[in-house]
C-alpha positions as CSV (number, residue, x, y, z in Angstrom):
1,M,98.5,107.8,99.1
2,N,97.8,108.0,95.1
3,N,97.8,104.9,92.6
4,E,101.6,105.3,91.4
5,V,102.9,105.4,94.7
6,K,100.6,102.7,96.3
7,L,102.0,100.5,93.4
8,G,105.5,101.5,93.8
9,H,105.2,100.4,97.4
10,M,103.7,97.4,96.4
11,I,106.3,96.6,93.6
12,R,109.2,96.8,96.2
13,Y,107.2,94.8,98.6
14,Y,106.9,91.9,95.7
15,L,110.6,92.5,95.1
16,S,111.5,92.0,98.7
17,Q,109.4,88.9,99.0
18,N,110.8,87.1,96.0
19,N,114.1,88.0,97.1
20,M,114.6,90.1,93.7
21,T,116.4,93.0,92.4
22,M,114.9,95.8,90.3
23,K,117.2,94.6,87.7
24,Q,116.1,91.1,87.9
25,L,112.5,92.4,87.1
26,G,113.3,94.7,84.8
27,E,115.2,92.0,82.5
28,L,111.9,89.5,83.2
29,L,109.7,92.3,81.6
30,D,112.3,93.6,78.9
31,K,112.4,97.0,80.9
32,T,115.8,98.7,82.1
33,E,116.5,98.8,86.3
34,S,115.9,102.6,86.0
35,T,112.3,102.3,84.4
36,V,111.6,99.7,87.3
37,S,112.9,102.4,89.7
38,K,110.7,105.1,88.0
39,W,107.6,102.7,88.8
40,I,108.7,102.0,92.5
41,K,109.1,106.0,92.9
42,G,105.6,106.4,91.3
43,T,107.2,109.1,88.7
44,S,105.7,106.9,85.9
45,S,103.4,103.9,85.6
46,P,104.0,100.7,83.9
47,Q,101.9,99.3,81.0
48,I,98.7,97.4,81.4
49,T,101.2,94.7,79.7
50,E,103.8,94.8,82.1
51,L,101.1,95.2,85.5
52,S,99.9,91.5,83.7
53,K,103.4,90.1,83.7
54,M,103.8,91.1,87.0
55,T,100.8,89.3,88.1
56,F,102.4,85.7,86.9
57,I,105.9,86.9,88.4
58,F,104.7,87.7,91.6
59,K,101.9,85.2,91.8
60,T,99.4,87.9,93.0
61,D,96.2,89.3,91.3
62,M,95.9,92.9,89.7
63,N,94.3,94.4,92.7
64,T,96.5,93.6,95.1
65,L,99.2,94.5,92.9
66,M,98.2,97.9,92.4
67,Y,96.2,98.6,95.7
68,G,97.0,95.8,98.1
69,A,94.5,93.4,99.4
70,A,93.4,95.0,102.5
71,D,92.6,98.5,100.8
72,I,90.7,97.3,98.1
73,D,88.6,95.5,100.0
74,S,87.9,98.3,102.6
75,V,87.4,100.5,99.6
76,I,84.9,98.3,97.8
77,K,83.0,97.7,101.4
78,V,82.5,101.5,102.0
79,T,81.7,102.5,98.0
80,N,78.8,99.8,98.6
81,I,77.7,101.6,102.0
82,M,78.0,104.8,100.0
83,R,75.7,104.1,97.5
84,E,72.9,103.0,99.4
85,L,72.8,106.2,101.7
86,D,70.9,109.4,100.4
87,E,73.5,112.6,100.5
88,V,72.7,113.7,104.0
89,D,73.8,110.2,105.1
90,R,76.7,110.0,103.2
91,E,78.0,113.5,104.8
92,K,77.4,112.4,108.2
93,V,79.4,109.0,107.4
94,C,82.2,111.4,106.5
95,K,82.0,113.5,109.1
96,F,82.0,110.7,111.3
97,A,85.1,109.0,109.6
98,Q,87.1,112.5,109.7
99,K,86.3,112.7,113.4
100,L,87.9,108.8,113.6
101,L,90.8,110.1,111.4
102,E,91.7,112.8,113.6
103,K,91.3,110.7,117.3
104,S,93.9,108.4,115.3
105,K,96.4,110.8,114.4
106,K,96.5,112.6,118.0
107,E,96.8,109.1,119.7
108,K,99.5,108.4,117.5
109,E,101.1,111.8,118.2
110,S,101.1,111.3,121.8
């Protein structure tokens, strides 16, 4: 999932959690409902000023708004581990992770 799509999911989530419409968010940000819709669809992205305002509106932080809390924590952990490994071990980790992903997909299909 690319960052624009993830951000769109998070905006949609926070709108629903705050019983807010796209139009209401747009009004708070001085943007149109159409602009907010494009952010949610991932066809355009808000500027940093809009992102900053949304963190106050939704009472969250920038990382959570853009990536989701669980995802960013996992990314940081994996990145830190991978930095400490040599190239051969990084490749082993990637192959192991790929096998786990394939196993998980098969289990979901059954």
